[in-house]
C-alpha positions in Angstrom: -8.1 -2.6 -20.4 -9.8 -1.4 -16.9 -7.3 -3.5 -14.9 -4.3 -2.4 -16.9 -5.5 1.2 -16.6 -6.1 0.5 -12.5 -2.3 -1.1 -12.3 -1.0 1.4 -14.0 -2.6 4.7 -12.1 -1.4 2.6 -9.4 2.1 2.7 -10.2 2.4 6.5 -11.4 0.8 7.2 -7.9 3.3 5.2 -6.1 6.2 6.2 -7.6 5.0 10.2 -7.0 4.8 9.0 -3.1 7.9 7.5 -2.9 9.2 10.7 -4.6 7.9 12.5 -2.0 9.0 10.3 0.8 12.9 10.6 -0.2 11.8 14.7 -0.9 10.7 15.2 2.3 12.9 13.0 4.4 15.9 15.0 2.9 14.4 18.3 3.7 15.8 21.0 6.2 12.4 22.4 7.5 11.1 19.3 9.8 10.6 22.0 12.6 10.4 25.8 12.1 11.1 28.7 14.5 8.0 30.0 15.6 7.6 34.1 15.1 4.7 34.8 16.9 5.8 37.3 20.1 9.1 36.8 19.2 11.2 40.2 19.4 14.4 38.8 17.6 13.7 38.4 13.9 16.9 39.0 12.4 17.6 35.1 12.9 15.7 32.7 11.7 16.0 28.8 12.9 14.5 25.7 10.9 16.2 22.0 11.7 15.4 18.8 10.0 16.0 14.7 10.4 20.2 15.7 9.1 21.0 19.1 10.6 19.8 22.2 11.7 20.3 25.7 9.5 20.4 29.1 10.4 18.9 32.2 8.5 19.9 35.7 8.7 18.0 38.9 7.9 21.2 39.2 5.3 20.4 36.3 3.1 23.2 34.2 4.8 22.2 30.8 5.6 24.3 28.3 7.9 23.9 24.8 8.6 25.5 22.5 10.5 25.1 18.1 10.8 24.4 16.5 13.4 27.8 14.8 14.3 26.7 12.9 16.7 24.3 9.3 16.8 24.0 8.7 20.0 23.9 12.1 21.4 20.3 12.6 19.6 16.7 11.6 21.0 15.6 8.5 20.8 12.2 9.4 18.8 14.3 11.3 16.5 16.3 8.5 15.6 13.2 6.4 15.5 11.9 8.9 12.6 15.1 8.2 10.9 14.0 4.4 11.0 11.0 4.7 10.0 11.4 7.1 6.8 14.6 4.9 5.7 12.7 1.8 5.9 10.0 3.1 4.4 12.0 4.2 1.5 13.8 1.0 0.7 10.4 -1.0 0.9 9.2 1.4 -1.8 12.0 1.2 -4.1 12.1 -2.6 -4.1 8.1 -2.0 -4.6 8.9 -0.1 -7.6 11.3 -2.1 -8.8 8.8 -5.1 -8.6 5.5 -3.6 -10.0 8.1 -2.4 -13.5 7.9 -6.2 -14.4 4.5 -6.9 -12.8 3.3 -4.3 -15.2 0.6 -6.0 -18.0 1.5 -3.7 -20.6 5.4 -5.4 -20.4 6.0 -9.4 -21.4 9.2 -10.5 -20.2 9.6 -14.4 -22.1 7.4 -16.4 -20.9 6.0 -15.0 -18.1 2.4 -16.0 -17.2 -0.6 -14.2 -15.6 -1.0 -15.5 -12.6 3.0 -14.5 -11.7 2.4 -11.2 -12.4 -0.6 -11.0 -10.3 1.6 -12.7 -7.7 3.9 -9.6 -8.1 1.4 -7.2 -8.6 0.1 -8.1 -5.0 3.6 -7.9 -3.7 4.3 -4.6 -4.8 1.3 -3.3 -3.7 1.3 -4.5 0.2 5.2 -3.0 0.3 3.7 0.5 -0.8 1.0 0.0 1.6 3.9 -0.8 4.3 6.2 2.3 3.2 3.2 4.3 2.9 2.3 3.7 6.6 6.2 4.0 8.2 6.1 7.6 6.3 3.1 8.6 7.8 3.9 7.0 10.9 7.2 8.6 11.3 6.1 12.3 10.1 3.2 11.5 13.1 5.9 11.0 15.4 8.0 13.8 15.0 4.6 16.3 14.7 4.1 14.6 18.3 7.5 15.6 19.3 7.0 19.3 17.9 3.5 19.7 19.5 4.9 18.8 23.2 7.9 20.8 23.2 6.4 23.5 21.7 4.0 23.4 25.1 6.3 22.6 27.5 8.4 25.8 26.3 5.2 27.9 26.1 4.7 27.1 29.8 8.3 28.0 30.7 7.7 31.3 28.9 6.0 32.9 31.9 7.8 32.8 35.3 8.2 35.3 38.1 5.9 37.7 39.1 2.7 35.7 39.0 3.4 35.5 35.3 4.1 38.7 34.3 7.9 38.4 33.2 8.1 37.1 29.4 11.4 35.4 29.4 12.7 34.6 25.2 12.7 30.6 24.5 13.3 29.7 21.0 9.7 27.5 20.0 9.2 25.3 17.3 6.4 24.2 15.0 5.6 21.9 12.0 7.7 22.7 9.1 6.9 22.4 5.5 8.8 18.5 5.5 5.7 17.2 7.6 2.7 18.2 5.2 5.3 16.9 2.2 5.6 14.0 4.2 2.0 13.4 5.3 1.0 14.2 1.4 3.7 11.1 0.1 3.0 9.1 2.8 -1.1 9.2 1.6 -0.3 8.8 -2.3 2.2 5.6 -1.5 -0.6 4.4 0.8 -3.4 4.5 -2.1 -0.8 3.8 -5.1 -0.7 0.0 -3.2 -4.3 -0.4 -2.3 -5.0 0.2 -6.4 -2.3 -2.3 -7.2 -3.6 -5.0 -4.9 -7.2 -4.5 -6.6 -5.6 -4.8 -9.6 -4.1 -8.1 -9.0 -7.4 -9.8 -8.4 -8.1 -8.8 -12.4 -5.1 -10.5 -13.4 -5.5 -14.1 -11.7 -6.6 -16.4 -14.3 -10.3 -17.6 -13.6 -10.5 -21.5 -12.7 -12.0 -23.7 -15.1 -14.8 -25.5 -13.8 -15.7 -29.2 -15.1 -18.8 -31.2 -14.8 -18.5 -34.1 -13.0 -20.4 -37.0 -14.2 -21.6 -39.9 -12.0 -22.1 -43.4 -13.2 -24.4 -46.3 -11.5 -24.2 -49.4 -12.0 -26.8 -51.6 -13.1 -28.2 -54.4 -11.2 -31.0 -57.0 -11.2 -34.1 -55.7 -9.2 -32.7 -52.6 -8.3 -34.8 -49.6 -8.3 -32.9 -46.1 -9.1 -33.6 -42.9 -7.8 -32.3 -39.9 -7.8 -31.1 -38.9 -4.5 -30.8 -42.1 -3.6 -31.6 -45.8 -4.3 -33.7 -48.7 -2.7 -33.1 -52.4 -3.3 -35.9 -55.2 -3.5 -35.6 -58.7 -2.7 -37.5 -60.1 -5.7 -38.5 -63.4 -4.0 -42.2 -63.1 -4.3 -44.8 -64.4 -6.3 -45.8 -61.7 -8.5 -42.9 -59.2 -8.1 -43.0 -55.7 -10.3 -39.7 -54.3 -10.7 -39.4 -50.9 -11.8 -36.2 -49.0 -13.1 -36.1 -45.5 -13.2 -33.6 -43.6 -14.9 -32.8 -39.9 -15.5 -33.9 -39.5 -19.0 -37.4 -41.0 -17.8 -39.2 -44.0 -16.4 -40.5 -47.2 -17.8 -41.9 -50.5 -15.7 -40.4 -53.9 -16.8 -42.4 -57.0 -15.7 -40.5 -60.0 -15.7 -42.3 -63.2 -14.7 -40.8 -65.3 -11.9 -39.9 -68.7 -12.5 -42.1 -71.3 -9.9 -39.7 -73.4 -8.5 -39.9 -77.4 -9.8 -39.6 -80.4 -8.6 -36.2 -80.9 -10.4 -34.6 -77.7 -8.6 -34.0 -79.6 -5.4 -32.7 -82.6 -7.2 
């Protein structure tokens, strides 16, 4: 019951995380205009991975897509690739995890096959979450670098007393959605991997039986054996077995004259 609950909860958390990653990728508010010390408030700019938008004070919004691929910064293209890879891996992981759920029976599928599918989907969720977190973090690092570079260039001339108007961008809502969604996807993948251990059938342990060949004048012991020649005139042979020990005296026949004929 605990395994089924862990697997189902991991699936639901991963599903919410993948949905959040898709939403963050499609959102336009990856970077928003910083309004601090900005005298121009009639126009508000914000940018996403696929287009940039301008919203006026009258409520009119105009968006323009990026109609170039080679002209975009390399970091932006890397962020796009990471988010797309995360979405693809997450979608495949969701498809695999649906068939791996213990509450769903498909034909005569064994628990070992479900365990392998659960582990596969969990690994895919973990990689998808890491891709989403990495993509959002790279974009955030790019924003921080550009923000401080723009701030340093705002004050020029007369010992830094003249302020020039420049558009600075700060974190948008899509970044926080991406961080949370990536974390949920990562947690869901870990839960699926944990549930995999409970789905693996236990191996049967068979007790081994050791057989000892019986021999004349051989003393048996636990952990080894000791052989005696038995050619003495009065030899006492001991046979020790696992169930107990007993002594058997056997009289040795003396050689006669007929033995040498």
